[in-house]
C-alpha positions in Angstrom: 0.1 0.1 0.1 1.1 3.4 -1.0 1.6 6.0 2.2 0.6 9.2 2.7 3.6 11.8 1.0 3.3 14.2 4.3 3.3 10.9 6.6 6.5 10.1 5.1 9.3 13.3 5.3 9.3 16.0 6.5 12.5 16.5 4.1 11.6 17.5 0.6 11.6 14.8 -1.9 13.9 16.7 -4.1 16.5 16.9 -1.3 15.8 13.3 -0.8 16.5 12.2 -4.6 19.3 14.4 -5.1 21.8 12.3 -2.4 21.3 9.7 -4.3 22.1 11.6 -7.7 25.3 12.7 -5.9 26.6 9.8 -4.1 26.2 8.3 -7.7 28.3 11.0 -9.4 30.8 11.0 -6.2 31.3 7.4 -6.7 31.9 7.7 -10.9 34.1 11.0 -10.0 36.3 9.1 -7.4 36.8 6.1 -9.3 36.9 7.7 -12.4 34.8 4.5 -14.0 31.2 3.7 -14.1 28.1 5.2 -15.0 26.3 8.0 -13.0 23.2 8.4 -15.6 20.8 6.3 -15.3 20.5 6.8 -11.3 20.6 10.4 -11.4 17.5 10.1 -14.4 15.9 7.5 -12.2 16.2 8.9 -8.6 13.0 10.5 -8.3 11.4 6.9 -9.2 13.5 5.0 -6.4 13.4 7.9 -3.9 9.5 7.3 -4.7 9.2 3.5 -4.4 11.2 3.4 -1.4 10.1 5.9 0.9 6.2 4.6 0.0 5.5 1.4 -1.9 8.7 -0.8 -0.9 8.6 -3.6 1.5 12.0 -4.4 3.1 13.6 -4.8 6.5 17.7 -3.4 6.6 18.1 -5.4 9.2 16.5 -8.7 8.0 18.2 -8.8 4.2 16.7 -12.5 4.1 13.4 -12.1 5.0 11.7 -14.3 3.2 8.5 -12.1 2.2 10.5 -9.1 1.7 9.4 -7.4 -2.0 12.6 -7.8 -4.9 13.9 -4.8 -6.1 16.1 -5.9 -9.0 17.9 -3.4 -11.1 17.9 -4.9 -14.5 19.9 -1.8 -15.6 23.2 -3.0 -14.1 25.6 -0.5 -15.6 23.4 2.3 -12.8 24.7 0.2 -9.7 25.3 3.0 -8.2 21.8 3.9 -7.8 21.1 0.4 -6.3 24.3 0.8 -3.2 23.7 4.3 -2.4 19.7 3.5 -1.6 21.1 0.5 0.2 22.9 2.8 2.3 20.9 5.5 2.4 18.1 3.0 4.0 20.3 1.4 6.7 22.1 -2.1 5.4 24.4 -2.8 7.7 26.6 -4.1 4.6 26.5 -1.2 2.6 28.9 1.3 4.1 29.7 4.7 3.4 33.5 3.0 2.7 31.7 0.8 0.5 30.3 3.1 -1.5 33.7 5.1 -1.1 35.6 2.1 -2.7 33.5 1.8 -5.8 34.3 -0.5 -8.7 37.7 -1.2 -6.8 39.1 -4.8 -6.1 37.7 -6.3 -3.6 34.9 -4.0 -2.7 31.6 -4.8 -2.1 30.3 -2.5 -4.7 31.6 -4.0 -8.0 30.9 -2.2 -11.7 27.9 -4.2 -11.2 25.8 -5.2 -9.1 26.2 -9.0 -8.2 23.9 -11.3 -5.9 24.2 -10.1 -1.7 21.7 -10.0 0.0 23.5 -8.9 3.1 23.5 -5.7 1.2 20.9 -5.8 -0.5 21.8 -7.5 -3.7 18.8 -9.6 -4.8 20.8 -10.9 -8.5 23.3 -10.2 -10.2 22.8 -7.9 -13.2 25.0 -7.1 -15.7 24.3 -8.6 -19.2 21.0 -6.5 -20.1 17.9 -8.0 -20.4 18.7 -11.0 -17.6 17.6 -9.0 -14.4 14.1 -8.1 -16.1 14.4 -12.3 -17.2 15.3 -13.0 -13.5 12.5 -11.0 -12.2 9.9 -13.2 -13.9 11.3 -16.1 -12.1 10.8 -14.5 -8.6 7.4 -13.6 -9.5 6.3 -17.0 -10.5 8.2 -18.1 -7.3 6.0 -15.8 -5.4 2.9 -17.0 -6.9 3.3 -20.1 -6.1 4.5 -19.6 -2.7 1.6 -17.5 -1.6 -0.8 -20.7 -3.2 1.5 -23.0 -1.2 2.2 -21.0 2.3 -1.5 -19.1 1.9 -1.4 -15.8 4.9 2.4 -16.9 4.4 4.0 -15.3 1.1 2.7 -12.1 -0.5 4.9 -9.5 -2.0 6.4 -8.1 -4.9 8.9 -7.5 -7.6 9.7 -4.3 -8.5 12.2 -4.0 -11.8 14.0 -1.2 -13.7 15.0 -1.7 -16.7 16.6 0.5 -19.9 16.3 0.8 -24.0 19.0 -2.2 -23.0 17.4 -4.0 -21.5 14.2 -4.5 -23.8 16.5 -4.4 -26.9 18.0 -8.0 -25.6 15.7 -10.5 -26.8 15.9 -12.6 -23.8 13.6 -9.5 -22.3 11.0 -10.2 -24.9 11.1 -14.1 -24.1 10.7 -13.2 -20.4 7.9 -10.3 -20.6 5.9 -12.5 -23.3 5.7 -15.3 -20.9 5.1 -13.2 -17.8 2.3 -11.5 -19.6 1.2 -15.0 -20.5 0.7 -16.3 -17.4 -0.8 -12.8 -15.5 2.3 -12.4 -13.0 0.3 -9.9 -11.3 2.6 -8.6 -8.6 5.7 -7.9 -11.2 6.6 -4.3 -11.6 8.2 -2.8 -13.8 9.4 0.9 -13.9 11.2 1.2 -18.0 13.6 3.9 -17.7 12.7 5.5 -21.6 15.3 8.1 -21.8 15.8 7.5 -25.4 19.7 7.8 -24.5 22.1 5.1 -25.6 26.4 4.7 -25.5 26.3 5.3 -29.3 24.0 8.4 -28.7 20.1 8.2 -29.1 18.2 4.8 -29.2 16.4 6.1 -32.4 19.9 5.1 -34.1 19.2 1.4 -33.5 15.9 1.1 -31.5 12.6 3.0 -33.1 10.0 0.6 -31.1 6.7 1.9 -29.4 7.7 -0.5 -26.3 4.7 0.0 -24.1 2.6 -0.6 -27.0 4.8 -4.2 -27.4 4.0 -4.7 -23.8 0.4 -4.4 -24.1 -0.1 -7.3 -26.5 1.8 -9.4 -24.5 -1.4 -8.7 -22.3 0.4 -6.1 -19.4 -1.2 -3.3 -17.8 1.0 -0.7 -19.4 1.0 3.5 -18.3 3.1 6.1 -19.4 4.4 9.1 -17.2 6.9 11.8 -16.3 9.7 10.3 -14.7 9.8 13.4 -12.6 6.9 13.8 -11.8 6.6 12.0 -8.0 2.8 12.2 -7.5 2.4 10.4 -11.2 5.4 8.0 -10.4 3.2 7.1 -6.9 -0.2 7.1 -8.6 1.3 4.9 -11.2 2.7 2.8 -8.6 -0.6 2.4 -7.2 -2.5 1.6 -10.2 -0.1 -1.4 -11.6 -0.6 -2.9 -7.8 -4.1 -3.3 -8.3 -4.3 -4.2 -11.4 -4.1 -8.5 -12.1 -1.8 -8.1 -14.9 2.1 -7.6 -14.4 2.8 -3.9 -15.0 4.8 -1.5 -17.0 5.3 1.8 -16.1 7.1 3.7 -18.9 8.7 6.5 -17.2 9.8 9.6 -19.5 13.2 10.9 -18.0 16.3 12.3 -18.2 19.8 10.8 -18.5 21.9 12.6 -16.3 19.5 14.9 -14.8 20.3 18.5 -13.9 24.1 18.3 -15.0 23.9 21.8 -16.7 25.7 20.5 -20.1 25.2 16.2 -20.0 21.8 16.5 -19.2 19.8 14.5 -22.0 23.1 13.5 -23.6 24.7 10.4 -24.3 27.9 12.1 -22.7 26.1 11.2 -19.4 25.7 7.9 -20.2 29.1 6.0 -18.8 31.7 8.6 -17.8 32.6 10.8 -15.2 31.6 14.3 -15.2 35.0 16.1 -14.1 35.2 18.2 -11.3 34.1 21.1 -13.2 30.9 19.7 -14.5 29.8 17.6 -10.9 30.5 21.9 -9.6 27.8 22.8 -11.7 25.9 19.7 -11.2 25.9 21.2 -7.8 24.7 24.6 -7.9 22.5 23.4 -10.5 21.0 20.8 -8.2 21.4 23.1 -5.0 23.9 21.0 -3.5 25.4 23.1 -1.2 27.8 19.6 0.2 31.3 17.9 -0.1 31.9 14.7 -1.7 30.1 11.8 -0.2 28.5 14.6 2.3 25.0 13.6 3.4 23.1 16.6 5.6 21.5 15.0 8.5 17.9 15.3 8.0 18.3 13.8 4.8 20.4 10.8 5.9 17.9 10.9 9.0 14.8 10.5 6.7 16.0 8.1 4.2 17.1 5.9 7.2 13.4 5.8 8.5 12.1 4.9 5.6 14.5 1.6 6.2 13.6 1.6 9.5 9.9 1.3 9.1 10.1 -2.1 8.0 10.9 -3.6 11.3 7.1 -3.6 12.1 5.9 -5.1 9.5 8.6 -7.6 9.0 7.4 -8.9 13.2 4.1 -8.9 12.3 4.8 -11.3 9.6 6.7 -13.5 12.4 4.3 -13.3 14.8 1.9 -15.0 11.2 4.6 -17.3 11.0 3.9 -18.2 14.3 0.4 -18.8 14.5 0.2 -21.2 11.8 0.4 -25.1 12.7 4.0 -26.0 13.8 3.9 -28.8 10.9 3.3 -26.1 8.4 6.1 -23.7 10.0 8.5 -26.4 9.4 7.8 -27.3 6.2 8.1 -23.1 5.4 11.2 -23.0 6.7 12.7 -26.0 5.5 11.5 -25.2 1.9 13.6 -21.6 2.2 16.5 -23.5 3.3 16.0 -26.3 0.8 16.8 -28.5 3.1 16.9 -32.1 1.4 14.8 -34.5 3.4 16.2 -38.0 4.2 13.4 -39.8 2.2 14.3 -38.9 -1.3 18.2 -40.3 -0.2 16.1 -43.6 0.6 14.1 -43.7 -2.6 16.8 -43.1 -4.6 18.9 -45.4 -3.0 16.2 -48.3 -3.9 15.9 -47.0 -7.3 19.8 -47.7 -7.9 19.2 -51.2 -6.0 16.5 -52.0 -8.3 18.8 -50.8 -11.1 21.4 -53.3 -9.7 19.3 -56.7 -10.5 17.2 -55.5 -13.5 19.9 -53.7 -15.8 17.0 -51.9 -18.4 18.5 -51.1 -21.1 17.2 -47.2 -21.1 18.3 -43.6 -23.0 19.7 -41.6 -19.8 16.7 -39.2 -20.6 14.4 -41.9 -19.9 16.2 -43.0 -16.7 16.2 -39.4 -15.6 12.4 -39.3 -15.9 12.6 -42.5 -13.7 14.3 -40.5 -11.2 11.8 -37.9 -11.1 9.2 -40.3 -11.5 10.8 -41.4 -7.6 11.6 -38.0 -6.0 9.0 -35.4 -6.9 6.7 -36.5 -4.4 8.8 -36.2 -2.2 9.8 -32.7 -2.5 7.3 -30.5 -3.5 10.0 -27.2 -3.6 10.9 -28.8 -6.9 9.6 -27.1 -9.9 10.0 -28.2 -13.3 9.2 -27.6 -17.1 11.0 -27.5 -20.7 11.0 -25.4 -23.6 8.2 -26.6 -25.9 10.1 -30.7 -25.6 8.6 -32.1 -22.5 7.9 -35.3 -23.6 11.4 -35.3 -25.2 13.0 -33.9 -22.1 11.0 -36.3 -19.6 10.6 -33.5 -17.7 7.1 -33.8 -16.3 5.5 -36.6 -13.8 2.4 -37.4 -14.2 -0.2 -36.9 -11.8 0.7 -33.1 -10.5 -0.8 -30.0 -11.6 0.9 -27.6 -13.8 1.3 -23.3 -13.4 -0.8 -22.1 -15.7 -2.6 -18.3 -16.4 -3.7 -17.3 -13.3 -2.8 -21.0 -11.5 0.2 -21.0 -9.9 -0.4 -24.0 -7.6 1.1 -26.7 -9.7 4.4 -27.5 -10.0 5.5 -27.5 -13.8 5.8 -25.0 -16.2 5.2 -25.1 -20.3 8.0 -22.0 -21.1 7.2 -21.9 -24.6 9.7 -22.4 -27.5 11.9 -19.5 -24.5 15.4 -21.6 -23.9 17.0 -18.5 -22.5 13.9 -16.9 -20.8 13.2 -20.5 -19.1 16.8 -20.2 -17.8 17.1 -17.3 -16.4 13.5 -17.1 -14.7 15.2 -20.3 -12.9 17.9 -18.2 -12.1 14.7 -16.1 -10.4 13.5 -18.7 -8.9 16.0 -20.6 -6.1 17.1 -17.4 -6.0 13.4 -15.9 -4.2 13.9 -19.2 -2.3 11.8 -22.1 -1.8 11.7 -23.9 -5.3 14.7 -26.3 -7.0 13.9 -25.0 -10.5 14.8 -28.1 -13.0 14.3 -27.1 -17.1 14.7 -28.8 -20.4 15.9 -28.0 -23.6 17.9 -29.6 -26.6 21.7 -29.4 -25.1 23.1 -27.9 -28.7 20.7 -24.9 -27.4 22.5 -24.7 -24.2 23.9 -22.3 -26.3 20.4 -20.1 -26.2 20.4 -20.0 -22.8 24.6 -19.9 -22.0 24.8 -15.5 -20.6 21.6 -17.5 -18.3 23.7 -20.6 -16.8 26.7 -18.4 -16.7 24.8 -16.2 -14.5 23.6 -19.3 -12.2 27.2 -20.4 -11.7 28.4 -16.7 -10.5 25.2 -16.3 -8.7 25.8 -20.1 -7.1 22.5 -21.0 -7.3 20.9 -24.4 -6.9 19.3 -24.0 -11.0 19.5 -27.5 -12.6 19.3 -27.9 -16.4 18.3 -30.6 -18.2 19.7 -30.9 -21.5 18.8 -33.9 -23.1 20.0 -35.0 -26.8 23.1 -34.4 -25.8 25.5 -36.0 -29.1 25.5 -37.0 -32.5 23.1 -39.6 -30.8 20.0 -37.8 -31.7 20.3 -39.2 -35.3 18.6 -37.6 -37.8 17.9 -34.0 -36.5 21.1 -33.5 -37.9 24.2 -31.5 -37.2 22.4 -28.5 -36.1 20.7 -30.5 -33.7 23.8 -32.2 -32.4 26.1 -31.0 -29.7 29.7 -31.9 -30.6 31.3 -28.4 -28.9 29.0 -28.0 -25.9 29.8 -30.4 -23.5 33.5 -28.6 -23.5 32.3 -25.2 -23.5 29.9 -25.8 -21.0 33.0 -27.8 -18.7 34.7 -24.0 -19.0 32.1 -22.3 -17.0 33.7 -21.6 -13.6 31.0 -23.5 -10.5 28.7 -25.0 -12.9 28.5 -29.0 -12.7 27.9 -30.6 -16.2 27.4 -33.8 -15.8 27.4 -37.1 -18.1 26.0 -39.8 -17.0 26.3 -43.7 -18.3 23.4 -45.8 -16.9 20.4 -45.7 -15.0 22.6 -45.8 -11.7 24.7 -43.0 -12.4 21.8 -40.9 -13.9 20.5 -41.2 -10.2 23.6 -40.5 -8.4 24.1 -37.1 -10.8 20.5 -35.9 -10.1 21.2 -36.4 -5.9 24.5 -34.4 -6.4 22.0 -32.2 -8.5 19.1 -31.3 -5.6 21.1 -31.9 -2.3 24.5 -29.3 -3.8 23.2 -25.9 -2.6 25.6 -23.6 -4.3 26.1 -24.7 -7.5 24.2 -25.2 -10.9 24.3 -28.5 -12.7 23.9 -29.9 -17.1 22.4 -32.6 -16.8 23.7 -34.2 -20.6 21.0 -36.7 -22.1 21.1 -38.7 -24.0 18.3 -40.3 -26.6 19.5 -43.6 -27.8 19.4 -46.1 -25.0 22.3 -47.4 -23.6 23.0 -50.7 -21.6 23.3 -50.6 -17.5 26.8 -50.7 -16.5 26.9 -50.6 -12.2 26.3 -53.6 -10.3 27.5 -51.8 -6.9 25.5 -48.8 -5.8 25.9 -47.9 -2.1 29.0 -45.2 -2.7 27.9 -42.3 -5.3 30.8 -43.0 -7.0 29.6 -39.8 -9.6 30.8 -37.3 -6.6 34.4 -37.6 -7.3 33.9 -37.2 -11.1 35.2 -40.1 -12.3 35.9 -43.4 -11.3 38.0 -46.8 -12.1 34.8 -49.1 -13.4 37.0 -52.0 -14.6 39.8 -52.8 -13.3 42.7 -54.5 -15.1 43.2 -58.0 -14.8 47.0 -58.9 -14.8 49.6 -56.2 -15.9 47.7 -52.7 -17.2 48.4 -51.8 -20.5 45.6 -49.1 -21.4 43.4 -47.1 -19.2 40.4 -45.8 -21.8 37.8 -42.9 -20.3 34.6 -42.1 -21.5 31.4 -40.4 -20.6 27.9 -41.4 -20.8 26.4 -43.1 -23.8 30.2 -44.0 -25.0 31.3 -45.8 -21.7 29.8 -49.3 -23.1 31.8 -48.9 -26.1 34.9 -48.6 -23.7 33.9 -51.7 -22.0 33.3 -53.7 -25.2 36.9 -52.4 -26.1 38.2 -53.5 -23.0 36.8 -57.3 -24.1 38.3 -56.6 -27.4 41.7 -55.9 -26.2 41.6 -58.9 -23.7 41.6 -60.6 -27.1 44.4 -59.7 -28.1 46.5 -60.0 -24.6 45.8 -56.1 -24.1 44.8 -55.3 -20.1 42.6 -52.1 -20.2 40.9 -50.4 -16.7 38.1 -48.7 -18.0 37.3 -44.7 -16.6 33.7 -43.4 -16.6 33.4 -39.8 -15.8 30.2 -38.3 -15.3 31.4 -35.1 -14.3 34.9 -33.3 -15.2 34.5 -30.3 -12.7 34.1 -32.5 -10.2 37.0 -34.9 -10.6 39.6 -32.0 -11.3 38.7 -31.0 -8.0 39.1 -34.1 -6.5 43.0 -34.2 -4.6 45.9 -35.4 -6.5 46.1 -38.5 -4.7 43.0 -40.0 -6.3 43.3 -37.8 -9.2 46.7 -39.7 -9.8 45.1 -43.4 -8.9 42.1 -42.5 -11.6 44.6 -41.3 -14.2 47.2 -43.5 -13.6 50.6 -43.8 -14.3 52.0 -42.2 -17.9 53.7 -45.3 -19.1 49.9 -46.0 -20.1 48.1 -45.9 -23.1 45.2 -43.5 -22.6 42.2 -43.3 -24.6 39.5 -40.7 -24.9 36.1 -41.5 -25.8 33.4 -38.9 -26.5 31.0 -38.3 -29.3 31.8 -34.7 -29.1 35.5 -33.1 -30.1 38.3 -33.2 -28.2 39.0 -29.7 -26.7 39.6 -30.2 -23.1 40.4 -33.9 -22.9 44.5 -33.5 -23.6 43.8 -32.7 -19.3 42.9 -36.3 -19.1 45.0 -38.0 -21.7 47.9 -35.7 -22.6 48.6 -34.4 -25.7 49.2 -38.0 -26.5 46.1 -39.8 -25.9 44.1 -41.2 -28.2 40.8 -39.4 -28.3 38.2 -41.5 -30.7 35.3 -38.8 -30.9 34.4 -36.1 -33.2 36.5 -34.0 -34.9 33.8 -31.6 -36.7 29.7 -31.8 -37.1 27.6 -34.1 -37.7 25.0 -35.5 -40.1 21.8 -36.4 -40.1 21.5 -40.0 -40.4 20.1 -43.1 -37.8 22.1 -43.1 -34.7 24.3 -45.9 -34.6 24.9 -45.8 -38.6 26.5 -42.0 -37.7 28.6 -43.8 -34.6 29.6 -45.9 -37.3 30.5 -43.5 -39.9 32.5 -40.9 -37.4 34.2 -44.0 -36.7 33.1 -43.8 -33.0 33.4 -47.4 -32.0 34.4 -50.4 -29.8 36.8 -51.2 -33.6 38.2 -48.1 -33.3 39.1 -47.9 -30.1 40.9 -51.6 -30.1 42.8 -51.0 -34.1 44.1 -47.3 -32.7 45.3 -49.5 -29.4 47.0 -51.6 -31.0 49.2 -49.5 -33.8 50.4 -47.7 -30.9 51.6 -50.2 -29.1 52.4 -52.0 -32.2 50.7 -55.6 -32.1 
């Protein structure tokens, strides 16, 4: 609810907003780097939002029912830092502002997820903050149904022209309109300026009309008119649709010579223009100096939330102990022991029944096993549900106006889906997973990268993981994607070989609270390989599946659907008197993190002939098999054809391994 302006503060709005403007200007000037133009232009909007509408408590930054505020236009980071300093976040100090953009500071050039400092998500790559906010709004709507009376908050966004130009904003905004996410409110900083010059150089969309076509509630206002800002925000809150408030603003507002120009976007103003701006806006204070009345007013806005938060805590205490625990465990991401027990039972059965399955089917069986035991799991697919095996029967879907379900049809929006999943994970109370073809991970890579950068538990189910997908051809065959995904720090890229390994990988994905996971899964069926199941061997990334009998000559490393080829090659080599061990490597990323002793044990001595098998390019494999190692895999793109024929065509066979090894050994 909006608060009456007269009751908020005796300090004039302009003075409050100017505190934001000059903290931004002074920080950029001191760093000689940064973007003061957006904070100056959007200071009025931010002041109205924080003083009259935003529900938050700086003394408890992780309060589950706080409103979320996302600065999608992350280059304007000093606006967010200034807001959080002024309203009293203990971790956002004046010293941090004075060390803006400096190594080790809490105020990097673009906001990075840091709840203690009031930073909800990492933004910077334009469009992703807006797309992430859609996931937060989905999470809020779902949790509000599941925990009625405990979850009721808004997601607010400041987005720029650049956000609106980026493709992911189209994907995400279309989905938000389709679902009817009424608690998502976006302030569009419509200042008509880009780095190169006026946005008219490259952008002539009628953005509000586009959002109206998506099904959003749309308003156009003067972004420097406080009454209009407040009225538009209140109207947005009362409308059942997501809302776009197009705020016509002046970039660099108050600067006598730079306001309204692209020079205001991303440069320090310099001492002369800074002094002129101080005079123009009647701000007779030194760098980083905030007068006592202004600071007191801003701190009062932050302090106001404590009573609201305390009332919410009383509400939490009033619900049943069972519901309290359920809510707390969901927010904390606790995995019940029953999930581990169920996975153990599934692996035990697989060890005896030895099913021949595509690993995407194995993944589906894992989901069927744990889905009912872990209500925090929310699934989805980018229009590939039957192919990804991501939907569990018997559970309702999230749909327009109906948010209590457990499955989302994201449409053909891979990037938007993955960014939304980031938002769901950041919101808390949800462990999101979503499916696509692995080759389309390229479309979603920036969101996957931010998952890793923010250390969020997000699970990307990427099926059709190699040339084994067959007839769809090279456009859909991800030959270089494993290497590219393994290169992302923190991300666990997992390529399991059978049902037992798939269950192990899923277990790692859901139980690791600070790492995202790629599950690279096959279209084609593969035989069961493991009989032991008590220990999660995938947890170390690689392990010796079969030890050589007698003196070892060869060590064969493989992943996923090629592990059975390694085992077949081992048998063929044994017939020639060549003893080989087989190593399964479901997760390269986890393997390289093991201690030297374990890595050396798995890699074996230098005297061994080492072979790597993967239906992908060699890049990255030299760290496993060495530059002199034999690699059986792809040298270029694939072709269209049945999977068995393609493996033969590209010479990814047990016979090829055998021939290469015997040639190397001269036998």
